[in-house]
FIDOLO-294281 format. One record per residue: residue number from 1; residue in one letter; x, z, y of N, C-alpha, C, O, CB in turn. Coordinates in Angstrom, 1 decimal. Glycine has a CB too. Example, Ala and Ser with C-alpha at 12.3 -4.5 7.8 and 13.67 -1.06 7.14 Angstrom:
REM residues 2
pos=1&code=A&n.X=13.2&n.Z=7.8&n.Y=-5.7&ca.X=12.3&ca.Z=7.8&ca.Y=-4.5&c.X=13.2&c.Z=7.8&c.Y=-3.3&o.X=14.2&o.Z=8.5&o.Y=-3.3&cb.X=11.3&cb.Z=9.0&cb.Y=-4.5
pos=2&code=S&n.X=12.8&n.Z=7.1&n.Y=-2.2&ca.X=13.7&ca.Z=7.1&ca.Y=-1.1&c.X=12.9&c.Z=7.9&c.Y=0.0&o.X=13.4&o.Z=8.0&o.Y=1.1&cb.X=14.1&cb.Z=5.7&cb.Y=-0.6
//
This chain:
REM residues 78
pos=1&code=X&n.X=0.8&n.Z=0.0&n.Y=-1.2&ca.X=0.0&ca.Z=0.0&ca.Y=0.0&c.X=0.9&c.Z=0.0&c.Y=1.2&o.X=1.8&o.Z=0.8&o.Y=1.3&cb.X=-1.0&cb.Z=1.2&cb.Y=0.0
pos=2&code=X&n.X=0.6&n.Z=-0.8&n.Y=2.2&ca.X=1.3&ca.Z=-0.9&ca.Y=3.4&c.X=1.0&c.Z=0.2&c.Y=4.4&o.X=-0.2&o.Z=0.7&o.Y=4.4&cb.X=1.1&cb.Z=-2.3&cb.Y=4.1
pos=3&code=X&n.X=2.0&n.Z=0.6&n.Y=5.1&ca.X=1.8&ca.Z=1.6&ca.Y=6.2&c.X=0.9&c.Z=1.0&c.Y=7.3&o.X=1.0&o.Z=-0.2&o.Y=7.6&cb.X=3.1&cb.Z=2.0&cb.Y=6.8
pos=4&code=X&n.X=-0.1&n.Z=1.8&n.Y=7.8&ca.X=-1.0&ca.Z=1.3&ca.Y=8.8&c.X=-0.2&c.Z=0.8&c.Y=10.0&o.X=-0.6&o.Z=-0.2&o.Y=10.6&cb.X=-2.0&cb.Z=2.4&cb.Y=9.2
pos=5&code=X&n.X=0.8&n.Z=1.5&n.Y=10.4&ca.X=1.6&ca.Z=1.1&ca.Y=11.6&c.X=2.3&c.Z=-0.2&c.Y=11.4&o.X=2.5&o.Z=-0.9&o.Y=12.3&cb.X=2.6&cb.Z=2.2&cb.Y=11.9
pos=6&code=X&n.X=2.7&n.Z=-0.5&n.Y=10.2&ca.X=3.4&ca.Z=-1.8&ca.Y=9.9&c.X=2.4&c.Z=-2.9&c.Y=9.9&o.X=2.9&o.Z=-4.1&o.Y=10.1&cb.X=4.1&cb.Z=-1.7&cb.Y=8.6
pos=7&code=X&n.X=1.2&n.Z=-2.7&n.Y=9.7&ca.X=0.2&ca.Z=-3.8&ca.Y=9.6&c.X=0.2&c.Z=-4.7&c.Y=10.9&o.X=0.0&o.Z=-5.9&o.Y=10.8&cb.X=-1.2&cb.Z=-3.2&cb.Y=9.4
pos=8&code=X&n.X=0.4&n.Z=-4.1&n.Y=12.0&ca.X=0.4&ca.Z=-4.8&ca.Y=13.3&c.X=1.6&c.Z=-5.7&c.Y=13.5&o.X=1.5&o.Z=-6.6&o.Y=14.3&cb.X=0.3&cb.Z=-3.9&cb.Y=14.4
pos=9&code=X&n.X=2.6&n.Z=-5.5&n.Y=12.7&ca.X=3.8&ca.Z=-6.3&ca.Y=12.9&c.X=3.9&c.Z=-7.5&c.Y=11.9&o.X=4.8&o.Z=-8.4&o.Y=12.1&cb.X=5.1&cb.Z=-5.4&cb.Y=12.6
pos=10&code=X&n.X=3.0&n.Z=-7.6&n.Y=11.0&ca.X=3.0&ca.Z=-8.8&ca.Y=10.1&c.X=4.0&c.Z=-8.6&c.Y=9.0&o.X=4.7&o.Z=-7.5&o.Y=8.9&cb.X=3.3&cb.Z=-10.0&cb.Y=10.8
pos=11&code=X&n.X=4.1&n.Z=-9.5&n.Y=8.1&ca.X=5.0&ca.Z=-9.4&ca.Y=7.0&c.X=6.5&c.Z=-9.5&c.Y=7.3&o.X=7.3&o.Z=-8.9&o.Y=6.6&cb.X=4.7&cb.Z=-10.5&cb.Y=5.9
pos=12&code=X&n.X=6.8&n.Z=-10.3&n.Y=8.3&ca.X=8.2&ca.Z=-10.5&ca.Y=8.7&c.X=8.9&c.Z=-9.3&c.Y=9.3&o.X=10.1&o.Z=-9.1&o.Y=9.2&cb.X=8.4&cb.Z=-11.7&cb.Y=9.6
pos=13&code=X&n.X=8.1&n.Z=-8.5&n.Y=10.1&ca.X=8.7&ca.Z=-7.4&ca.Y=10.8&c.X=8.1&c.Z=-6.1&c.Y=10.4&o.X=6.9&o.Z=-5.9&o.Y=10.5&cb.X=8.5&cb.Z=-7.6&cb.Y=12.3
pos=14&code=X&n.X=9.0&n.Z=-5.3&n.Y=9.9&ca.X=8.5&ca.Z=-3.9&ca.Y=9.6&c.X=8.7&c.Z=-3.1&c.Y=10.9&o.X=9.4&o.Z=-3.5&o.Y=11.8&cb.X=9.3&cb.Z=-3.3&cb.Y=8.4
pos=15&code=X&n.X=8.2&n.Z=-1.9&n.Y=10.9&ca.X=8.3&ca.Z=-1.0&ca.Y=12.0&c.X=9.8&c.Z=-0.7&c.Y=12.3&o.X=10.3&o.Z=-0.7&o.Y=13.4&cb.X=7.5&cb.Z=0.3&cb.Y=11.8
pos=16&code=X&n.X=10.5&n.Z=-0.5&n.Y=11.2&ca.X=12.0&ca.Z=-0.2&ca.Y=11.3&c.X=12.7&c.Z=-1.4&c.Y=11.9&o.X=13.6&o.Z=-1.1&o.Y=12.8&cb.X=12.5&cb.Z=0.1&cb.Y=9.9
pos=17&code=X&n.X=12.4&n.Z=-2.6&n.Y=11.6&ca.X=13.1&ca.Z=-3.8&ca.Y=12.2&c.X=12.8&c.Z=-3.8&c.Y=13.7&o.X=13.7&o.Z=-4.1&o.Y=14.4&cb.X=12.6&cb.Z=-5.1&cb.Y=11.5
pos=18&code=X&n.X=11.6&n.Z=-3.5&n.Y=14.1&ca.X=11.3&ca.Z=-3.6&ca.Y=15.5&c.X=12.0&c.Z=-2.5&c.Y=16.2&o.X=12.5&o.Z=-2.7&o.Y=17.4&cb.X=9.7&cb.Z=-3.4&cb.Y=15.7
pos=19&code=X&n.X=12.1&n.Z=-1.3&n.Y=15.6&ca.X=12.9&ca.Z=-0.2&ca.Y=16.2&c.X=14.3&c.Z=-0.5&c.Y=16.4&o.X=14.9&o.Z=-0.2&o.Y=17.4&cb.X=12.7&cb.Z=1.1&cb.Y=15.4
pos=20&code=X&n.X=14.9&n.Z=-1.1&n.Y=15.4&ca.X=16.3&ca.Z=-1.5&ca.Y=15.4&c.X=16.6&c.Z=-2.6&c.Y=16.5&o.X=17.6&o.Z=-2.6&o.Y=17.2&cb.X=16.8&cb.Z=-2.1&cb.Y=14.1
pos=21&code=X&n.X=15.6&n.Z=-3.5&n.Y=16.7&ca.X=15.8&ca.Z=-4.5&ca.Y=17.7&c.X=15.7&c.Z=-3.8&c.Y=19.1&o.X=16.5&o.Z=-4.2&o.Y=20.0&cb.X=14.6&cb.Z=-5.5&cb.Y=17.6
pos=22&code=X&n.X=14.9&n.Z=-2.9&n.Y=19.3&ca.X=14.8&ca.Z=-2.1&ca.Y=20.5&c.X=16.1&c.Z=-1.4&c.Y=20.8&o.X=16.5&o.Z=-1.4&o.Y=22.0&cb.X=13.6&cb.Z=-1.2&cb.Y=20.5
pos=23&code=X&n.X=16.6&n.Z=-0.8&n.Y=19.8&ca.X=17.9&ca.Z=0.0&ca.Y=20.0&c.X=19.0&c.Z=-1.0&c.Y=20.4&o.X=19.8&o.Z=-0.7&o.Y=21.3&cb.X=18.3&cb.Z=0.7&cb.Y=18.7
pos=24&code=X&n.X=19.1&n.Z=-2.1&n.Y=19.7&ca.X=20.1&ca.Z=-3.1&ca.Y=20.0&c.X=20.0&c.Z=-3.6&c.Y=21.5&o.X=21.0&o.Z=-3.8&o.Y=22.2&cb.X=20.0&cb.Z=-4.3&cb.Y=19.1
pos=25&code=X&n.X=18.7&n.Z=-3.9&n.Y=21.9&ca.X=18.5&ca.Z=-4.3&ca.Y=23.3&c.X=18.9&c.Z=-3.3&c.Y=24.3&o.X=19.5&o.Z=-3.6&o.Y=25.3&cb.X=17.0&cb.Z=-4.7&cb.Y=23.5
pos=26&code=X&n.X=18.6&n.Z=-2.0&n.Y=24.0&ca.X=18.9&ca.Z=-0.9&ca.Y=24.9&c.X=20.5&c.Z=-0.8&c.Y=25.0&o.X=21.0&o.Z=-0.5&o.Y=26.0&cb.X=18.3&cb.Z=0.4&cb.Y=24.5
pos=27&code=X&n.X=21.1&n.Z=-0.9&n.Y=23.8&ca.X=22.6&ca.Z=-0.8&ca.Y=23.7&c.X=23.2&c.Z=-1.8&c.Y=24.6&o.X=24.1&o.Z=-1.5&o.Y=25.4&cb.X=23.1&cb.Z=-0.9&cb.Y=22.3
pos=28&code=X&n.X=22.7&n.Z=-3.1&n.Y=24.5&ca.X=23.3&ca.Z=-4.1&ca.Y=25.4&c.X=23.0&c.Z=-3.9&c.Y=26.8&o.X=23.9&o.Z=-4.1&o.Y=27.7&cb.X=22.7&cb.Z=-5.5&cb.Y=25.0
pos=29&code=X&n.X=21.9&n.Z=-3.4&n.Y=27.2&ca.X=21.5&ca.Z=-3.0&ca.Y=28.6&c.X=22.5&c.Z=-2.0&c.Y=29.1&o.X=23.0&o.Z=-2.1&o.Y=30.2&cb.X=20.1&cb.Z=-2.6&cb.Y=28.7
pos=30&code=X&n.X=22.6&n.Z=-0.9&n.Y=28.4&ca.X=23.5&ca.Z=0.2&ca.Y=28.9&c.X=24.9&c.Z=-0.2&c.Y=28.9&o.X=25.7&o.Z=0.2&o.Y=29.8&cb.X=23.3&cb.Z=1.5&cb.Y=28.0
pos=31&code=X&n.X=25.4&n.Z=-1.0&n.Y=27.9&ca.X=26.8&ca.Z=-1.4&ca.Y=27.9&c.X=27.1&c.Z=-2.4&c.Y=29.1&o.X=28.3&o.Z=-2.5&o.Y=29.5&cb.X=27.1&cb.Z=-2.0&cb.Y=26.6
pos=32&code=X&n.X=26.1&n.Z=-3.1&n.Y=29.5&ca.X=26.3&ca.Z=-4.0&ca.Y=30.6&c.X=26.3&c.Z=-3.3&c.Y=32.0&o.X=26.7&o.Z=-4.0&o.Y=33.0&cb.X=25.2&cb.Z=-5.1&cb.Y=30.6
pos=33&code=X&n.X=26.0&n.Z=-2.1&n.Y=32.0&ca.X=25.9&ca.Z=-1.3&ca.Y=33.3&c.X=27.3&c.Z=-1.0&c.Y=33.8&o.X=28.2&o.Z=-0.7&o.Y=33.0&cb.X=25.1&cb.Z=-0.1&cb.Y=33.2
pos=34&code=X&n.X=27.5&n.Z=-0.9&n.Y=35.1&ca.X=28.7&ca.Z=-0.4&ca.Y=35.6&c.X=28.6&c.Z=1.2&c.Y=35.4&o.X=27.6&o.Z=1.7&o.Y=35.1&cb.X=28.9&cb.Z=-0.8&cb.Y=37.1
pos=35&code=X&n.X=29.8&n.Z=1.8&n.Y=35.7&ca.X=29.8&ca.Z=3.3&ca.Y=35.5&c.X=28.8&c.Z=3.9&c.Y=36.5&o.X=28.1&o.Z=4.9&o.Y=36.2&cb.X=31.2&cb.Z=3.8&cb.Y=35.8
pos=36&code=X&n.X=28.7&n.Z=3.4&n.Y=37.7&ca.X=27.8&ca.Z=3.9&ca.Y=38.7&c.X=26.4&c.Z=3.7&c.Y=38.3&o.X=25.5&o.Z=4.7&o.Y=38.5&cb.X=28.1&cb.Z=3.2&cb.Y=40.1
pos=37&code=X&n.X=26.0&n.Z=2.6&n.Y=37.8&ca.X=24.7&ca.Z=2.3&ca.Y=37.3&c.X=24.3&c.Z=3.2&c.Y=36.2&o.X=23.2&o.Z=3.8&o.Y=36.1&cb.X=24.5&cb.Z=0.9&cb.Y=36.9
pos=38&code=X&n.X=25.2&n.Z=3.4&n.Y=35.2&ca.X=25.0&ca.Z=4.3&ca.Y=34.1&c.X=24.8&c.Z=5.7&c.Y=34.5&o.X=23.9&o.Z=6.4&o.Y=34.0&cb.X=26.2&cb.Z=4.2&cb.Y=33.1
pos=39&code=X&n.X=25.6&n.Z=6.2&n.Y=35.5&ca.X=25.4&ca.Z=7.5&ca.Y=36.0&c.X=24.1&c.Z=7.7&c.Y=36.6&o.X=23.4&o.Z=8.7&o.Y=36.4&cb.X=26.6&cb.Z=7.8&cb.Y=37.0
pos=40&code=X&n.X=23.6&n.Z=6.7&n.Y=37.4&ca.X=22.3&ca.Z=6.8&ca.Y=38.0&c.X=21.2&c.Z=6.8&c.Y=37.0&o.X=20.2&o.Z=7.6&o.Y=37.1&cb.X=22.1&cb.Z=5.7&cb.Y=39.0
pos=41&code=X&n.X=21.3&n.Z=6.0&n.Y=35.9&ca.X=20.3&ca.Z=6.0&ca.Y=34.8&c.X=20.3&c.Z=7.4&c.Y=34.2&o.X=19.2&o.Z=7.9&o.Y=33.9&cb.X=20.7&cb.Z=4.9&cb.Y=33.8
pos=42&code=X&n.X=21.4&n.Z=8.0&n.Y=33.9&ca.X=21.4&ca.Z=9.3&ca.Y=33.3&c.X=20.8&c.Z=10.4&c.Y=34.3&o.X=20.1&o.Z=11.2&o.Y=33.8&cb.X=22.9&cb.Z=9.8&cb.Y=32.9
pos=43&code=X&n.X=21.1&n.Z=10.3&n.Y=35.5&ca.X=20.5&ca.Z=11.2&ca.Y=36.5&c.X=19.0&c.Z=11.1&c.Y=36.5&o.X=18.3&o.Z=12.1&o.Y=36.7&cb.X=21.1&cb.Z=10.9&cb.Y=37.9
pos=44&code=X&n.X=18.5&n.Z=9.8&n.Y=36.5&ca.X=17.1&ca.Z=9.6&ca.Y=36.4&c.X=16.4&c.Z=10.2&c.Y=35.2&o.X=15.4&o.Z=10.9&o.Y=35.3&cb.X=16.8&cb.Z=8.1&cb.Y=36.5
pos=45&code=X&n.X=17.1&n.Z=10.1&n.Y=34.1&ca.X=16.6&ca.Z=10.7&ca.Y=32.8&c.X=16.6&c.Z=12.2&c.Y=32.9&o.X=15.6&o.Z=12.9&o.Y=32.5&cb.X=17.4&cb.Z=10.2&cb.Y=31.6
pos=46&code=X&n.X=17.7&n.Z=12.8&n.Y=33.5&ca.X=17.8&ca.Z=14.2&ca.Y=33.6&c.X=16.7&c.Z=14.7&c.Y=34.6&o.X=16.1&o.Z=15.8&o.Y=34.3&cb.X=19.2&cb.Z=14.6&cb.Y=34.1
pos=47&code=X&n.X=16.5&n.Z=14.0&n.Y=35.6&ca.X=15.4&ca.Z=14.4&ca.Y=36.6&c.X=14.1&c.Z=14.4&c.Y=35.9&o.X=13.3&o.Z=15.4&o.Y=36.1&cb.X=15.4&cb.Z=13.5&cb.Y=37.8
pos=48&code=X&n.X=13.8&n.Z=13.4&n.Y=35.1&ca.X=12.6&ca.Z=13.3&ca.Y=34.3&c.X=12.5&c.Z=14.5&c.Y=33.4&o.X=11.4&o.Z=15.1&o.Y=33.2&cb.X=12.5&cb.Z=12.0&cb.Y=33.6
pos=49&code=X&n.X=13.5&n.Z=14.8&n.Y=32.7&ca.X=13.5&ca.Z=15.9&ca.Y=31.7&c.X=13.2&c.Z=17.2&c.Y=32.4&o.X=12.4&o.Z=18.0&o.Y=31.9&cb.X=14.9&cb.Z=16.0&cb.Y=31.0
pos=50&code=X&n.X=13.9&n.Z=17.5&n.Y=33.5&ca.X=13.6&ca.Z=18.8&ca.Y=34.3&c.X=12.2&c.Z=18.8&c.Y=34.8&o.X=11.6&o.Z=19.9&o.Y=34.9&cb.X=14.6&cb.Z=18.9&cb.Y=35.4
pos=51&code=X&n.X=11.7&n.Z=17.7&n.Y=35.2&ca.X=10.3&ca.Z=17.6&ca.Y=35.7&c.X=9.3&c.Z=18.0&c.Y=34.6&o.X=8.4&o.Z=18.8&o.Y=34.8&cb.X=9.9&cb.Z=16.2&cb.Y=36.3
pos=52&code=X&n.X=9.5&n.Z=17.5&n.Y=33.4&ca.X=8.7&ca.Z=17.8&ca.Y=32.3&c.X=8.8&c.Z=19.3&c.Y=32.0&o.X=7.8&o.Z=20.0&o.Y=31.7&cb.X=9.1&cb.Z=17.0&cb.Y=31.0
pos=53&code=X&n.X=10.0&n.Z=19.9&n.Y=32.1&ca.X=10.2&ca.Z=21.3&ca.Y=31.9&c.X=9.4&c.Z=22.1&c.Y=32.9&o.X=8.7&o.Z=23.1&o.Y=32.6&cb.X=11.7&cb.Z=21.7&cb.Y=31.9
pos=54&code=X&n.X=9.5&n.Z=21.8&n.Y=34.2&ca.X=8.8&ca.Z=22.5&ca.Y=35.2&c.X=7.3&c.Z=22.5&c.Y=35.0&o.X=6.6&o.Z=23.4&o.Y=35.3&cb.X=9.1&cb.Z=21.9&cb.Y=36.6
pos=55&code=X&n.X=6.8&n.Z=21.4&n.Y=34.4&ca.X=5.4&ca.Z=21.2&ca.Y=34.1&c.X=5.0&c.Z=21.8&c.Y=32.8&o.X=3.8&o.Z=21.6&o.Y=32.3&cb.X=5.0&cb.Z=19.8&cb.Y=34.2
pos=56&code=X&n.X=5.9&n.Z=22.5&n.Y=32.2&ca.X=5.7&ca.Z=23.1&ca.Y=30.8&c.X=5.3&c.Z=22.1&c.Y=29.8&o.X=4.6&o.Z=22.4&o.Y=28.8&cb.X=4.5&cb.Z=24.1&cb.Y=30.9
pos=57&code=X&n.X=5.9&n.Z=20.9&n.Y=29.9&ca.X=5.8&ca.Z=19.8&ca.Y=28.9&c.X=7.0&c.Z=19.8&c.Y=28.1&o.X=7.9&o.Z=18.9&o.Y=28.2&cb.X=5.5&cb.Z=18.4&cb.Y=29.6
pos=58&code=X&n.X=7.2&n.Z=20.8&n.Y=27.2&ca.X=8.4&ca.Z=21.0&ca.Y=26.5&c.X=8.7&c.Z=19.9&c.Y=25.5&o.X=9.9&o.Z=19.6&o.Y=25.3&cb.X=8.4&cb.Z=22.3&cb.Y=25.9
pos=59&code=X&n.X=7.7&n.Z=19.4&n.Y=24.8&ca.X=7.9&ca.Z=18.3&ca.Y=23.9&c.X=8.4&c.Z=17.1&c.Y=24.6&o.X=9.4&o.Z=16.4&o.Y=24.1&cb.X=6.7&cb.Z=18.0&cb.Y=23.1
pos=60&code=X&n.X=7.9&n.Z=16.8&n.Y=25.7&ca.X=8.3&ca.Z=15.6&ca.Y=26.4&c.X=9.7&c.Z=15.8&c.Y=27.0&o.X=10.6&o.Z=14.9&o.Y=26.9&cb.X=7.4&cb.Z=15.3&cb.Y=27.6
pos=61&code=X&n.X=10.0&n.Z=17.0&n.Y=27.4&ca.X=11.4&ca.Z=17.3&ca.Y=27.9&c.X=12.4&c.Z=17.2&c.Y=26.8&o.X=13.5&o.Z=16.6&o.Y=27.0&cb.X=11.4&cb.Z=18.8&cb.Y=28.5
pos=62&code=X&n.X=12.0&n.Z=17.7&n.Y=25.6&ca.X=12.9&ca.Z=17.6&ca.Y=24.5&c.X=13.1&c.Z=16.1&c.Y=24.1&o.X=14.2&o.Z=15.7&o.Y=23.7&cb.X=12.4&cb.Z=18.4&cb.Y=23.3
pos=63&code=X&n.X=12.1&n.Z=15.3&n.Y=24.2&ca.X=12.2&ca.Z=13.9&ca.Y=23.9&c.X=13.2&c.Z=13.2&c.Y=24.8&o.X=14.0&o.Z=12.4&o.Y=24.4&cb.X=10.8&cb.Z=13.2&cb.Y=23.9
pos=64&code=X&n.X=13.1&n.Z=13.5&n.Y=26.1&ca.X=14.0&ca.Z=12.9&ca.Y=27.1&c.X=15.4&c.Z=13.4&c.Y=26.9&o.X=16.3&o.Z=12.6&o.Y=27.0&cb.X=13.5&cb.Z=13.2&cb.Y=28.5
pos=65&code=X&n.X=15.5&n.Z=14.7&n.Y=26.6&ca.X=16.9&ca.Z=15.2&ca.Y=26.3&c.X=17.5&c.Z=14.5&c.Y=25.1&o.X=18.7&o.Z=14.1&o.Y=25.1&cb.X=16.8&cb.Z=16.7&cb.Y=25.9
pos=66&code=X&n.X=16.7&n.Z=14.2&n.Y=24.1&ca.X=17.2&ca.Z=13.4&ca.Y=22.9&c.X=17.6&c.Z=12.0&c.Y=23.3&o.X=18.6&o.Z=11.5&o.Y=22.8&cb.X=16.2&cb.Z=13.4&cb.Y=21.8
pos=67&code=X&n.X=16.8&n.Z=11.4&n.Y=24.2&ca.X=17.1&ca.Z=10.1&ca.Y=24.7&c.X=18.4&c.Z=10.1&c.Y=25.5&o.X=19.2&o.Z=9.1&o.Y=25.3&cb.X=15.9&cb.Z=9.6&cb.Y=25.6
pos=68&code=X&n.X=18.7&n.Z=11.1&n.Y=26.3&ca.X=19.9&ca.Z=11.2&ca.Y=27.0&c.X=21.1&c.Z=11.2&c.Y=26.1&o.X=22.1&o.Z=10.5&o.Y=26.3&cb.X=19.9&cb.Z=12.5&cb.Y=27.9
pos=69&code=X&n.X=21.0&n.Z=12.0&n.Y=25.0&ca.X=22.1&ca.Z=12.1&ca.Y=24.0&c.X=22.3&c.Z=10.8&c.Y=23.3&o.X=23.4&o.Z=10.4&o.Y=23.0&cb.X=21.8&cb.Z=13.2&cb.Y=23.0
pos=70&code=X&n.X=21.2&n.Z=10.1&n.Y=23.0&ca.X=21.2&ca.Z=8.9&ca.Y=22.3&c.X=21.9&c.Z=7.8&c.Y=23.2&o.X=22.7&o.Z=7.0&o.Y=22.7&cb.X=19.8&cb.Z=8.4&cb.Y=21.8
pos=71&code=X&n.X=21.6&n.Z=7.8&n.Y=24.4&ca.X=22.2&ca.Z=6.8&ca.Y=25.4&c.X=23.7&c.Z=7.1&c.Y=25.5&o.X=24.5&o.Z=6.2&o.Y=25.5&cb.X=21.5&cb.Z=6.9&cb.Y=26.8
pos=72&code=X&n.X=24.0&n.Z=8.4&n.Y=25.6&ca.X=25.5&ca.Z=8.7&ca.Y=25.7&c.X=26.2&c.Z=8.2&c.Y=24.5&o.X=27.3&o.Z=7.7&o.Y=24.6&cb.X=25.7&cb.Z=10.2&cb.Y=25.9
pos=73&code=X&n.X=25.6&n.Z=8.4&n.Y=23.3&ca.X=26.2&ca.Z=7.9&ca.Y=22.1&c.X=26.4&c.Z=6.4&c.Y=22.0&o.X=27.4&o.Z=5.9&o.Y=21.6&cb.X=25.5&cb.Z=8.4&cb.Y=20.8
pos=74&code=X&n.X=25.3&n.Z=5.7&n.Y=22.5&ca.X=25.4&ca.Z=4.3&ca.Y=22.5&c.X=26.6&c.Z=3.8&c.Y=23.3&o.X=27.3&o.Z=2.9&o.Y=22.8&cb.X=24.1&cb.Z=3.7&cb.Y=23.1
pos=75&code=X&n.X=26.8&n.Z=4.3&n.Y=24.4&ca.X=27.9&ca.Z=3.9&ca.Y=25.3&c.X=29.2&c.Z=4.3&c.Y=24.8&o.X=30.2&o.Z=3.5&o.Y=24.9&cb.X=27.7&cb.Z=4.4&cb.Y=26.7
pos=76&code=X&n.X=29.3&n.Z=5.5&n.Y=24.2&ca.X=30.6&ca.Z=6.0&ca.Y=23.7&c.X=31.0&c.Z=5.2&c.Y=22.4&o.X=32.2&o.Z=4.9&o.Y=22.3&cb.X=30.5&cb.Z=7.4&cb.Y=23.3
pos=77&code=X&n.X=30.1&n.Z=4.8&n.Y=21.6&ca.X=30.4&ca.Z=4.1&ca.Y=20.4&c.X=30.6&c.Z=2.6&c.Y=20.7&o.X=31.6&o.Z=2.0&o.Y=20.1&cb.X=29.2&cb.Z=4.2&cb.Y=19.3
pos=78&code=X&n.X=29.8&n.Z=2.1&n.Y=21.5&ca.X=29.8&ca.Z=0.6&ca.Y=21.8&c.X=31.1&c.Z=0.2&c.Y=22.5&o.X=31.3&o.Z=-0.9&o.Y=22.8&cb.X=28.7&cb.Z=0.2&cb.Y=22.7
//
């Protein structure tokens, strides 16, 4: 039985494939940034994380925190 979420992607694309494509696109985007642009992007994410925290939206804040760490890893590895 197919996963309900995969049904929307058709037979050629699984959900995992779409997620990997998104990650690859983000990696290329972040790697193409200058150091200044990358710093501003991280600052924007951090501001968003703190805003969620102030609003007691802890799950959203944690999600943004995880995104920040993932972005840092993308740039360091790439």
